[in-house]
FIBA-877225 format. One record per residue (C-alpha): residue number from 1; residue in one letter; x, y, z. Coordinates in nm, 2 decimals, padded with zeros to 4 digits. Each point is the difference from the previous one (the first is absolute). Example, Ala and Ser with C-alpha at 12.3 -4.5 7.8 and 13.67 -1.06 7.14 Angstrom:
residues 2
SITE   lopa   zalum        u        v        w
SITE      1       a    01.23   -00.45    00.78
SITE      2       s    00.14    00.34   -00.07
//
This chain:
residues 386
SITE   lopa   zalum        u        v        w
SITE      1       m    01.72   -02.43   -04.29
SITE      2       e   -00.10   -00.32   -00.19
SITE      3       s    00.10   -00.01   -00.36
SITE      4       g   -00.29   -00.23   -00.10
SITE      5       v    00.23   -00.29   -00.09
SITE      6       e    00.14   -00.29    00.19
SITE      7       l    00.34   -00.14    00.06
SITE      8       i   -00.02   -00.37    00.09
SITE      9       s   -00.35   -00.12   -00.02
SITE     10       g   -00.21    00.17    00.28
SITE     11       v    00.26    00.25    00.10
SITE     12       k   -00.10    00.36   -00.09
SITE     13       d    00.27    00.22   -00.16
SITE     14       l    00.01    00.31    00.22
SITE     15       g    00.18    00.19   -00.27
SITE     16       g    00.35    00.04    00.13
SITE     17       v   -00.11    00.21    00.30
SITE     18       v    00.29    00.14    00.21
SITE     19       i   -00.03    00.04    00.37
SITE     20       d    00.28    00.24    00.08
SITE     21       l    00.07    00.04    00.37
SITE     22       q    00.23    00.29   -00.10
SITE     23       g    00.25   -00.07    00.27
SITE     24       g   -00.25    00.04    00.27
SITE     25       n   -00.01   -00.17    00.34
SITE     26       y   -00.34   -00.15    00.06
SITE     27       t   -00.11   -00.15    00.33
SITE     28       i   -00.30   -00.23   -00.05
SITE     29       t   -00.24   -00.16    00.25
SITE     30       k   -00.12   -00.28   -00.22
SITE     31       p    00.12   -00.19   -00.31
SITE     32       i    00.00    00.15   -00.35
SITE     33       i   -00.22   -00.24   -00.18
SITE     34       f    00.00   -00.02   -00.38
SITE     35       p   -00.35   -00.04   -00.16
SITE     36       s   -00.16   -00.31    00.14
SITE     37       s   -00.11   -00.10   -00.35
SITE     38       g    00.36    00.01   -00.13
SITE     39       g    00.17    00.20   -00.27
SITE     40       g    00.33    00.06   -00.16
SITE     41       n    00.24    00.24   -00.19
SITE     42       v    00.08    00.21    00.31
SITE     43       l    00.32    00.16    00.13
SITE     44       v    00.05    00.11    00.36
SITE     45       k    00.31    00.19    00.07
SITE     46       e    00.23    00.22    00.21
SITE     47       g   -00.10    00.05    00.35
SITE     48       t   -00.02   -00.14    00.35
SITE     49       l   -00.29   -00.20    00.16
SITE     50       r    00.00   -00.04    00.38
SITE     51       a   -00.23   -00.18    00.23
SITE     52       s   -00.17    00.21    00.27
SITE     53       d   -00.02   -00.11    00.37
SITE     54       s   -00.35   -00.13   -00.08
SITE     55       f    00.09   -00.20   -00.31
SITE     56       p   -00.13   -00.36    00.03
SITE     57       t    00.27   -00.25    00.09
SITE     58       d   -00.12   -00.27   -00.24
SITE     59       r   -00.02    00.20   -00.32
SITE     60       y    00.24    00.15   -00.26
SITE     61       l    00.07    00.36   -00.10
SITE     62       v   -00.10   -00.08   -00.35
SITE     63       e   -00.24   -00.29   -00.10
SITE     64       l   -00.07   -00.14   -00.34
SITE     65       i   -00.27   -00.23    00.12
SITE     66       a   -00.33   -00.03   -00.19
SITE     67       s   -00.32   -00.04    00.19
SITE     68       t   -00.03   -00.36   -00.12
SITE     69       s    00.36   -00.10    00.07
SITE     70       t    00.09   -00.19    00.31
SITE     71       h    00.24    00.15    00.25
SITE     72       k    00.32   -00.12    00.16
SITE     73       n    00.01   -00.35    00.16
SITE     74       s   -00.24   -00.14   -00.26
SITE     75       y    00.29   -00.10   -00.22
SITE     76       s    00.05   -00.37   -00.08
SITE     77       n    00.34   -00.15    00.00
SITE     78       t   -00.10   -00.21   -00.30
SITE     79       i    00.00    00.28   -00.25
SITE     80       n    00.03   -00.10   -00.37
SITE     81       l    00.18    00.18   -00.28
SITE     82       h   -00.32    00.03   -00.20
SITE     83       q   -00.24    00.19    00.22
SITE     84       t   -00.37    00.04   -00.08
SITE     85       r   -00.08    00.28    00.24
SITE     86       e   -00.12    00.34   -00.12
SITE     87       i    00.25    00.28   -00.05
SITE     88       y   -00.11    00.34    00.12
SITE     89       y    00.30    00.23   -00.04
SITE     90       e    00.26    00.04   -00.27
SITE     91       a    00.27    00.24   -00.11
SITE     92       i    00.02    00.20    00.33
SITE     93       t    00.33    00.15    00.09
SITE     94       f    00.13    00.13    00.33
SITE     95       r    00.31    00.21   -00.03
SITE     96       d    00.22    00.22    00.23
SITE     97       i   -00.22   -00.04    00.31
SITE     98       l    00.09   -00.04    00.36
SITE     99       f   -00.24   -00.23    00.19
SITE    100       d    00.03    00.05    00.38
SITE    101       s   -00.24   -00.24    00.18
SITE    102       r    00.12    00.13    00.34
SITE    103       y   -00.02   -00.35    00.15
SITE    104       r   -00.37   -00.02   -00.08
SITE    105       g   -00.07   -00.26   -00.27
SITE    106       g    00.18   -00.02   -00.34
SITE    107       g    00.10    00.20   -00.30
SITE    108       i   -00.19   -00.13   -00.31
SITE    109       s   -00.23   -00.30   -00.06
SITE    110       i   -00.06   -00.12   -00.36
SITE    111       v   -00.26   -00.27   -00.07
SITE    112       d   -00.11   -00.15   -00.33
SITE    113       s    00.20    00.24   -00.21
SITE    114       v    00.23   -00.03   -00.30
SITE    115       r    00.29    00.21   -00.13
SITE    116       i    00.04    00.22    00.30
SITE    117       r    00.32    00.20    00.05
SITE    118       i    00.15    00.12    00.32
SITE    119       n    00.31    00.20   -00.08
SITE    120       n    00.24    00.21    00.20
SITE    121       c   -00.21   -00.01    00.31
SITE    122       f    00.09    00.00    00.37
SITE    123       f   -00.19   -00.21    00.26
SITE    124       l    00.04    00.08    00.37
SITE    125       h   -00.13   -00.10    00.34
SITE    126       f   -00.24   -00.29   -00.11
SITE    127       n   -00.11   -00.25    00.26
SITE    128       t   -00.15   -00.25   -00.24
SITE    129       e    00.13    00.02   -00.36
SITE    130       g    00.16    00.29   -00.19
SITE    131       i   -00.14   -00.15   -00.32
SITE    132       l   -00.25   -00.28   -00.02
SITE    133       v   -00.10   -00.16   -00.34
SITE    134       q   -00.27   -00.26   -00.02
SITE    135       r   -00.10   -00.19   -00.31
SITE    136       g    00.01    00.17   -00.34
SITE    137       h    00.35    00.02   -00.16
SITE    138       e    00.27    00.22   -00.14
SITE    139       t    00.05    00.25    00.28
SITE    140       y    00.34    00.15   -00.05
SITE    141       i    00.18    00.15    00.31
SITE    142       s    00.32    00.18   -00.09
SITE    143       n    00.25    00.25    00.15
SITE    144       c   -00.18    00.01    00.34
SITE    145       f    00.11    00.01    00.36
SITE    146       l   -00.19   -00.17    00.28
SITE    147       g    00.05    00.00    00.37
SITE    148       q   -00.21   -00.03    00.32
SITE    149       h    00.26    00.22    00.18
SITE    150       s    00.24    00.26   -00.14
SITE    151       t    00.34   -00.16    00.05
SITE    152       v    00.32   -00.06   -00.19
SITE    153       g    00.07   -00.34    00.17
SITE    154       g    00.12   -00.11    00.34
SITE    155       d   -00.31    00.15    00.17
SITE    156       k   -00.02   -00.07    00.37
SITE    157       w   -00.37   -00.08   -00.04
SITE    158       e    00.05   -00.24   -00.28
SITE    159       r   -00.12   -00.30    00.20
SITE    160       e   -00.34    00.17    00.02
SITE    161       f   -00.05    00.06   -00.37
SITE    162       s   -00.33   -00.14   -00.13
SITE    163       g   -00.21    00.01   -00.31
SITE    164       t    00.08   -00.09   -00.36
SITE    165       a    00.13    00.24   -00.26
SITE    166       i   -00.15   -00.17   -00.31
SITE    167       d   -00.25   -00.29   -00.01
SITE    168       i   -00.07   -00.13   -00.34
SITE    169       a   -00.29   -00.25   -00.01
SITE    170       s   -00.02    00.01   -00.37
SITE    171       n    00.15   -00.12   -00.33
SITE    172       d    00.24    00.15   -00.26
SITE    173       n    00.12    00.30    00.20
SITE    174       a    00.35    00.16    00.01
SITE    175       i    00.18    00.17    00.29
SITE    176       t    00.31    00.18   -00.13
SITE    177       d    00.26    00.23    00.15
SITE    178       v   -00.16    00.03    00.34
SITE    179       a    00.16    00.05    00.34
SITE    180       i   -00.17   -00.13    00.32
SITE    181       f    00.16    00.15    00.30
SITE    182       s   -00.22   -00.12    00.29
SITE    183       a   -00.29   -00.25    00.05
SITE    184       a   -00.03   -00.34    00.15
SITE    185       i   -00.03   -00.15   -00.35
SITE    186       g    00.13    00.18   -00.31
SITE    187       i   -00.20   -00.18   -00.28
SITE    188       v   -00.25   -00.28    00.01
SITE    189       i   -00.08   -00.17   -00.33
SITE    190       r   -00.33   -00.20    00.00
SITE    191       g   -00.05   -00.03   -00.38
SITE    192       q    00.16   -00.15   -00.31
SITE    193       a    00.23    00.14   -00.27
SITE    194       n    00.12    00.30    00.20
SITE    195       m    00.34    00.17   -00.05
SITE    196       i    00.21    00.16    00.26
SITE    197       t    00.32    00.18   -00.12
SITE    198       g    00.24    00.26    00.14
SITE    199       v   -00.16    00.00    00.34
SITE    200       h    00.20    00.10    00.32
SITE    201       c   -00.15   -00.14    00.32
SITE    202       y    00.14    00.12    00.33
SITE    203       n   -00.31   -00.03    00.20
SITE    204       k   -00.02   -00.20    00.33
SITE    205       a    00.31   -00.23    00.01
SITE    206       t   -00.05   -00.37   -00.01
SITE    207       v    00.18   -00.04    00.33
SITE    208       f   -00.29    00.20    00.15
SITE    209       g   -00.27   -00.20   -00.18
SITE    210       g   -00.04    00.21   -00.31
SITE    211       i   -00.02   -00.12   -00.36
SITE    212       g    00.11    00.18   -00.31
SITE    213       i   -00.20   -00.18   -00.27
SITE    214       l   -00.25   -00.27    00.08
SITE    215       v   -00.13   -00.21   -00.29
SITE    216       k   -00.32   -00.19    00.09
SITE    217       l   -00.25   -00.18   -00.21
SITE    218       p    00.18   -00.33    00.05
SITE    219       g    00.00   -00.22   -00.31
SITE    220       y   -00.11    00.28   -00.23
SITE    221       s    00.25    00.28    00.06
SITE    222       q    00.17    00.06   -00.34
SITE    223       t    00.20    00.30    00.12
SITE    224       r    00.32    00.16   -00.13
SITE    225       i    00.23    00.19    00.24
SITE    226       d    00.29    00.17   -00.18
SITE    227       n    00.28    00.24    00.09
SITE    228       c   -00.13    00.08    00.35
SITE    229       y    00.19    00.11    00.31
SITE    230       m   -00.10   -00.19    00.31
SITE    231       d    00.15    00.21    00.28
SITE    232       y   -00.01   -00.20    00.33
SITE    233       t   -00.34   -00.14   -00.10
SITE    234       s   -00.07   -00.33   -00.17
SITE    235       i   -00.21   -00.15   -00.28
SITE    236       v   -00.25   -00.27    00.11
SITE    237       l   -00.15   -00.23   -00.26
SITE    238       e   -00.29   -00.22    00.10
SITE    239       d   -00.01   -00.33   -00.21
SITE    240       p    00.16    00.19   -00.29
SITE    241       f   -00.14   -00.09   -00.35
SITE    242       q    00.19    00.14   -00.30
SITE    243       v    00.18    00.27    00.20
SITE    244       h    00.32    00.17   -00.12
SITE    245       v    00.24    00.20    00.23
SITE    246       t    00.30    00.14   -00.17
SITE    247       n    00.26    00.28   -00.01
SITE    248       g   -00.08    00.10    00.36
SITE    249       f    00.22    00.13    00.28
SITE    250       f   -00.07   -00.13    00.35
SITE    251       l    00.17    00.19    00.28
SITE    252       g    00.02   -00.05    00.37
SITE    253       d   -00.09   -00.37    00.01
SITE    254       a   -00.31    00.05   -00.22
SITE    255       n   -00.08   -00.32   -00.17
SITE    256       i   -00.27   -00.20   -00.18
SITE    257       v   -00.23   -00.22    00.21
SITE    258       l   -00.19   -00.29   -00.16
SITE    259       k   -00.31   -00.04    00.21
SITE    260       s   -00.19   -00.33   -00.02
SITE    261       i   -00.38    00.02   -00.01
SITE    262       r   -00.08   -00.32   -00.18
SITE    263       g    00.36   -00.11   -00.05
SITE    264       q    00.02    00.08   -00.37
SITE    265       i    00.26    00.18   -00.21
SITE    266       y   -00.02    00.02   -00.38
SITE    267       g    00.20    00.21   -00.25
SITE    268       l    00.21    00.20    00.25
SITE    269       t    00.31    00.19   -00.13
SITE    270       i    00.23    00.19    00.24
SITE    271       v    00.31    00.10   -00.20
SITE    272       d    00.26    00.27   -00.04
SITE    273       n   -00.06    00.18    00.34
SITE    274       m    00.25    00.15    00.25
SITE    275       f   -00.03   -00.07    00.37
SITE    276       s    00.19    00.17    00.28
SITE    277       g   -00.03   -00.05    00.37
SITE    278       d    00.18   -00.06    00.33
SITE    279       p    00.19   -00.33    00.01
SITE    280       n   -00.06   -00.03    00.37
SITE    281       n   -00.38   -00.04   -00.06
SITE    282       n    00.04   -00.30   -00.22
SITE    283       v   -00.30    00.09   -00.21
SITE    284       q   -00.08   -00.20   -00.32
SITE    285       i   -00.07    00.19   -00.32
SITE    286       v   -00.30   -00.23   -00.06
SITE    287       e   -00.18   -00.15    00.30
SITE    288       l   -00.28   -00.25    00.03
SITE    289       d   -00.30    00.07    00.23
SITE    290       g   -00.17   -00.34    00.02
SITE    291       e    00.03   -00.32   -00.21
SITE    292       f   -00.05   -00.04   -00.38
SITE    293       s   -00.10   -00.33   -00.14
SITE    294       n   -00.08    00.10   -00.36
SITE    295       i    00.30    00.18   -00.17
SITE    296       d    00.05    00.04   -00.37
SITE    297       q    00.20    00.23   -00.23
SITE    298       v    00.18    00.20    00.26
SITE    299       v    00.33    00.17   -00.08
SITE    300       i    00.19    00.19    00.27
SITE    301       d    00.35    00.08   -00.13
SITE    302       r    00.25    00.26   -00.11
SITE    303       n   -00.05    00.22    00.31
SITE    304       n    00.30    00.16    00.17
SITE    305       v    00.02    00.02    00.38
SITE    306       n    00.20    00.20    00.25
SITE    307       g   -00.03   -00.09    00.37
SITE    308       m   -00.31   -00.22   -00.04
SITE    309       r   -00.04   -00.37   -00.07
SITE    310       l   -00.02   -00.10   -00.37
SITE    311       k   -00.29   -00.23   -00.08
SITE    312       s   -00.07   -00.14   -00.35
SITE    313       t   -00.17   -00.27   -00.19
SITE    314       v    00.33   -00.06   -00.19
SITE    315       g    00.32   -00.12    00.17
SITE    316       k    00.36   -00.07   -00.10
SITE    317       l    00.27   -00.16    00.22
SITE    318       t    00.34   -00.15   -00.05
SITE    319       v    00.14   -00.26    00.24
SITE    320       a    00.36   -00.10   -00.01
SITE    321       r    00.14   -00.28    00.21
SITE    322       t    00.18   -00.33    00.00
SITE    323       g   -00.23   -00.30    00.07
SITE    324       s   -00.30   -00.18   -00.14
SITE    325       k   -00.28    00.24    00.10
SITE    326       w   -00.07    00.36   -00.09
SITE    327       v   -00.29    00.17    00.18
SITE    328       a   -00.16    00.33   -00.12
SITE    329       d   -00.24    00.16    00.26
SITE    330       f   -00.23    00.25   -00.16
SITE    331       s   -00.23    00.04    00.30
SITE    332       s    00.13    00.35    00.09
SITE    333       i   -00.05    00.12   -00.35
SITE    334       m   -00.32   -00.15   -00.13
SITE    335       v   -00.33    00.18    00.06
SITE    336       f   -00.22   -00.31    00.04
SITE    337       p    00.09   -00.28    00.25
SITE    338       n    00.07   -00.35   -00.13
SITE    339       r   -00.07    00.09   -00.37
SITE    340       i    00.24   -00.06   -00.28
SITE    341       n   -00.17   -00.10   -00.32
SITE    342       h    00.29    00.03   -00.24
SITE    343       f    00.38   -00.05    00.05
SITE    344       h    00.31   -00.09   -00.18
SITE    345       y    00.36   -00.03    00.09
SITE    346       s    00.35   -00.03   -00.15
SITE    347       f    00.28   -00.21    00.14
SITE    348       l    00.37    00.09   -00.04
SITE    349       s    00.25   -00.27    00.10
SITE    350       q    00.33    00.17    00.09
SITE    351       e    00.18   -00.32    00.09
SITE    352       g   -00.08   -00.36   -00.06
SITE    353       p   -00.15   -00.19   -00.29
SITE    354       k   -00.11    00.18   -00.31
SITE    355       f   -00.34   -00.16    00.00
SITE    356       l   -00.17   -00.03    00.34
SITE    357       q   -00.36   -00.12    00.07
SITE    358       h   -00.19    00.26    00.21
SITE    359       s   -00.36    00.09    00.05
SITE    360       v   -00.25    00.20    00.21
SITE    361       t   -00.09   -00.22    00.30
SITE    362       n   -00.23    00.23    00.20
SITE    363       l   -00.22    00.30   -00.07
SITE    364       s   -00.19    00.12    00.30
SITE    365       n   -00.05    00.31    00.23
SITE    366       n    00.17    00.21   -00.27
SITE    367       v    00.32   -00.21    00.03
SITE    368       v    00.16   -00.17   -00.30
SITE    369       v    00.25   -00.29    00.05
SITE    370       v    00.23   -00.14   -00.26
SITE    371       e    00.20   -00.31    00.06
SITE    372       s    00.28   -00.18   -00.19
SITE    373       e    00.09   -00.36   -00.02
SITE    374       k    00.36    00.07    00.13
SITE    375       p    00.16    00.28    00.20
SITE    376       v    00.14    00.27   -00.21
SITE    377       k    00.11    00.37    00.01
SITE    378       g   -00.29    00.16   -00.18
SITE    379       v   -00.20    00.32   -00.05
SITE    380       v   -00.38   -00.03   -00.05
SITE    381       s   -00.20    00.30   -00.13
SITE    382       f   -00.37    00.00    00.08
SITE    383       f   -00.29    00.19   -00.16
SITE    384       v   -00.36   -00.03    00.14
SITE    385       e   -00.34    00.16   -00.06
SITE    386       q   -00.32    00.00    00.20
//
């Protein structure tokens, strides 16, 4: 029942109505559609929604889509932080619900909405998306499980997994304490200023073509990924712009792939993560997919590695020899080819004259060469940054 007041301008306050499923198991033949004119201040809780055999394969079990909103695939990849579109839904909470799409469509679709909460829900058997959010902002997804197939990993049909667990084509959202146990893609981010934290992705493994977290919106992404567990499935960042990946655990050769769309990276931080894999596979912890010509403010450092190839934008080497040339080859360590934009070195003469002329004589292909005027037994320590 309407209370006669509004929440955000134009959104009717429905008075805190509670739709209590009372632990029931409901098989539905068509989507549950919230009022096409919009509304807010609603709680839906405690039960199971299942698609019937006749449920449309291109729809969602629950749809928050106003009659004047556009549907999926109309979303532009040039979304801005300050949106001017109308908001139709606000303060709607879904709690303690199992969404079983039975391989017919998706779980829930949210369009042009603000301050929506999906808490302690379970999404199964989706063919498209478990959760799809388009435009609007501040949808909070927490303490949820999502999977196309019921599995605990190592599934013999894993190569066939499809669909996306969570697709966020929106700004200012948060995904926290979520486990994604099967899908081709765990999370797709196509908006700005989103936060992903405490997520465990063990969906389709990267070796089978799966992706754990895909950050799109190249050049605008502004995404934070913190304290996540990437379990045999990787993070892919398209032209990352102000992206932060930290405190993660990457298992089973899971890594971070920087994918070039327009060849630009700006403000990327990948620090304080743990990587573990099979040394026989020779997988890099950070991998380039394509070439980047415009790179600025990138820090990849302080990651620890077991059985994978360490890659960094910071390198340290010490070279000891007797002679007049000391060569430090950072090509196996550095993320970007032929790019050292800062370096310094120290020269320790162990035998020979106290004062010896020496200098850097070459800096190319991530190799630094120091030469002295006379042969000497010496140790040269190098430090470089990209």
